N, C-alpha and C positions, 0 to 999 in steps of 0.2 A: 806031291809033298802038300799036303793040307795042313794049315796052321789056324789056330782060333786068333777071334779079334783079342788083339791087347786091350786092357784096361785104359779108361780116360787118365787114371791117375798115373799109370805107368809112361802113358806119353808127356804128361804134362812135368813128370821129375825125372824126363830121361835125361843121363849125362853122357858125356862127349864120347868116352869110350862105349858105350852101349847103342850108339845112333845106327850102327850100322846093321848090328843084328834085330833092332827093333826094326829098320826099314824093311830088310827082307821076310820078316815076318808077316809084317803089313802087305808086304807085296804077294806071298804067298796066299793069304787071307783073302785078298782082292782077286788073284787070277782065278780064284773058285768062285765068291760070292757076289762079285761085281758083273752083271750080264754082259755091259758094255764093253767093260775093260777087257773081259774074256774073249770076247768078239773080237776086239781089234788085236789081241794077242794071236787067235787063229788066224787072222786075216794077215799078218806079216809073219806066219809062220815060227812062233816061238812058243816052244815048249818050257812052261813054267817051272817043271822039275829039274831043268838045267840051269836056273838062272840061281847062281850063289854068291855073286858078288851085287854091289852098287851098281857097278860100270856097265853091268850087263841086264839090267833092268830097263824093258822098254818105257818111254813116256808118253802119255796119252797127249793127242795133240789137243791145243784148249778149246778149239772151235767146236768138239764133241760137245761142251756144255750149252751150245747154241741151240742143238738139234736133238739131244737125247737127255733122258733123265740117269744121270751119272751118280749111281747109288748102290752101295755094298751093303747087300742084305735086304730085307721087305720089312719096310717101316714108313710111316709116314711122318713128314717132315714137320718140326716145329714152326719152321720159317723157310722161306725160300729169297735168296739174295739173288739180286738183278742188276745185271749190268747196264747203264747208261747208254752205250751205243750212241750213233749218231742217226739221224735220218734215213731210213731205208735199209738200217742194218738189223739183223736179228739180235735180240739181247742174248746175253748168258744167263741160265738159271743154274744156280748152285743150291741143291736141297740140303737144309739143314737139320740134321737129327735133333741135335742138342742146343740151343742159344746158348744156356749156361754154361756149356763147355768151350764155345767159341768166346764168350767174354771173360772166363777164367784164364783162357789160352793169352789171347788178347793181353789182359793186366799183367801176366807174368813176362810176356814178350815185351812189354814196355819198360818195365820196372827191371828188366837184365842191364837197361841202358842208363836209365834214368832213377828218379828218386820214387818214392811211393808215390803213387797216382794222387793220395788225398792230400799231399801236401802242396801240389799244384794248384792254381785257379786255372780251369780251363775253360778258354773261350775259343769257341769254333765258327769258324767263318765258311760255310759250307754251303753256299746258295743253291749250287745245281744240284748238289744231293738231296737239300732238304726239299727240293721243288718236285720230287719224286717219291715214289716208294720203293723198299725193298734194298737200299744201299747196307752193304755190310760197314762202312766206314761212318755211318751215321749213328748205328747200333752201338759200333765201339765208341764213339764221341758222346753218345747219349749215358752209356753207362759210366764213363769217366768223369763226366760232370755231374753224375748221382754221388759218385764216391766222394767227390772234391769234399774239402772241408768248408772250401770259400764260397758263400751264397751269392756270389756275383758271377759264378760260372754259369755259361750258357750258351745258347745258340744266338746268332746273329744273322738273320737273313739278309737283308738289305740297311737295317741300321745302323749306320757307321757314324754317327754322331752318338750313340748308345756304347757302341764299342770303344770308341776316343777316350770317351770318359772314364769308364772302365780302365782301360790301359792305361790313364795319365794316374790316377787314382792308385792302381797298383805300382806304378812306378815311383811315386812319391811316396807311397808304404814300405816300399821294397819287397813287395809280395811276389814271390815264386809263380810264374805265369808261363801256361804254352797258348801260345796263339798257334791253333792248327787252323791252314785254310788253305782254299783250293788256290791254285796259282793265278789263275785270272783275277781273282777277288782280293788276292794279297797284292798283287800289282797295281791294281785300283786304288786301295788303301795307300801304298808308299809314294804313289803318283800324286795324289791328291791331299792327301793327309801327311807328309812325313814329319816323324817325331824320332826321338831317341829312345831306343828300347834296352836299357841295360840288364833290368832283370827279368825280361822275355825272352823267352824261345821259341823263335817263331820258326815254324815248321810248315812247309808245303806238301802237300799230297799229289801233287802234279796235277793235270786236267786242267786246259784250255777249251777243249770241246768246241771250236769255231767261235769263241768269244774275240780272240785276240789271233796274229799271228803266231806260229808256233815259234818258241824260243828254245835254244839248245840250253842245257840247265845252268851252263856256267854264265849265259848272259842273263837268264832270268834270277840267279842269284847273285850277279853283280847289283842288277837293278834294286832288288830288295836290300842287299846290304847297305847301298848309299840312302835309300829312302828310310831305313829304319835305324842307320848308323849301327849297324852290327858288322862285326867281324866275320862272323859265320851264320849262316842259313841251313837248318836242318830240314830233312825230307824222310818221309815215310814212304816204303815201297811195299804195296798190297794190292790185291785185286777180287775182284768177285768171287773169282774161280779158287782161291785159298784161305784157309782160316789163319794162317800165321804171316806176320809181317818182318821187314826188316827197317833197320833205321839206319840214317847217316848224320853223323853230327858236323862234317865239312866235306869239301872237297867233293861231293858225290858219291863217295865211298858207302856202302852199304855193309852192314853186319846184320847176318841173320839171326832170328831168335834160337834157341837151342832146338825147337821142332821143326826147324827148317835148313835144309844144305840146297845150294846153288851149283849146278854142273852146265858146263857149256859144250853142245852141241856143234858140229860142223854143219853150215848153212846148206852144203850141197849134199849132205850125206847123214839124215836125220838120226842114224843109228850110230855115227861115231861119236864118241866123247872125246874133247879135246883136252891136251893138257893146261896145266895153270897158264894164265897172262896171255893165253891165245885168245883171239877174237872169233865170236859165233853167236850162237842163239843159246838163251838161258832157259836151261830146264830146271825145275823147283821139286825137292823132295820136301813135301808138307806133311809130316807124322800125324799132326794134328786133322789134317783129310781123311781119317780111318774111315769114316762111313760114306766118303764119296770116291775119290781117287787122289793117292796120295802123290801121284809120279805125273807130273804136268810140264808139257812140252809148251812154253810159252812163244810170243810172236817178239820179244824183247830181244834184241841185239847186246851184247856187253861181254866182259870177261871175268873170270874169277882168278883171285890172288891166293899166294902162298897159304895166308892164314885164314882162309875160307871167306873172305870179304869180296865184296864186288861191285862193278860200276854197271849202270845202266846208258848204252850209248844212241839208243835209237830204237826204230821198230822195222821189220821185215816188210818189204814191199809186196804189194798183191802177187807179183810174179813170181815170188818165191814159195807162195803160200798154196800153189794150186796144187801140189803133190799131196798136202795134206786134205785138201778139200776133195781130190778124188779118193782118199781113204775114207772119209766122212760118208762120201756117197756109197759105197760098197755095203756100206752096214746100214744105210736108211731104209 
């Protein structure tokens, strides 16, 4: 069952009732044209012609992006997104055919839950990402800053004094502001320079990266709410290996963009999809990943609710990842 690649336009404009059909079209296309994914399907003895439902689609372990070029078709990347990783770890590499498509999708995904990007002053506090190259988050934030109609939008590496000045001026002028920050930097700001942010959305992107002790999301948000006198803290869920994002406006409950769907697999059986409200490991369908692989088995633990929203509860430990690593070794 050979399928052709759907257009970027069809992906960007997908409707809820069209999602499954488009996901299956992409699956059959990638099962044929993606060498790594095709080898993985062969390894687990899946005949793609027998896959006719979303829940029967196999998900590629996310670790494959560390050791293989995951690419559907034959093309040269316009850019390569890389993960930060930690010392001694192999970073993931996500080959991106069209940076413009990624940025279009990122903007549309954001605007499904918020106002138009240009209506916000975008303040990006992302030091750990700015200090390296290849960050998809930096690419998105940079595009949003350029779209914003407010000239004070920008990146703030370690210049907290300038950031505080802009935040206070925006609050005084009641300017809608998005403070997008990595967790450890937002914690430092909240602890050292507490202030009341009424007209500012505080959005954490995760990421302690060894800078501070790891915090559960509830503890992190309580500290940020206290420091910024906010009743809610927002969150963004994305990763190097994906081109779509999900957003949470409160309580750590994420809502995926229309190009994204989350399923939960059994931690002890990677091929069993669990019903809603059951705890397991997150699988992501990302239609925007049409040029790499749209079916990613992450290492995040969570659960999905009836309305398609989900929460992230933590990460798998290394013992639970050994099975995936054995499969990777079989293709190396």
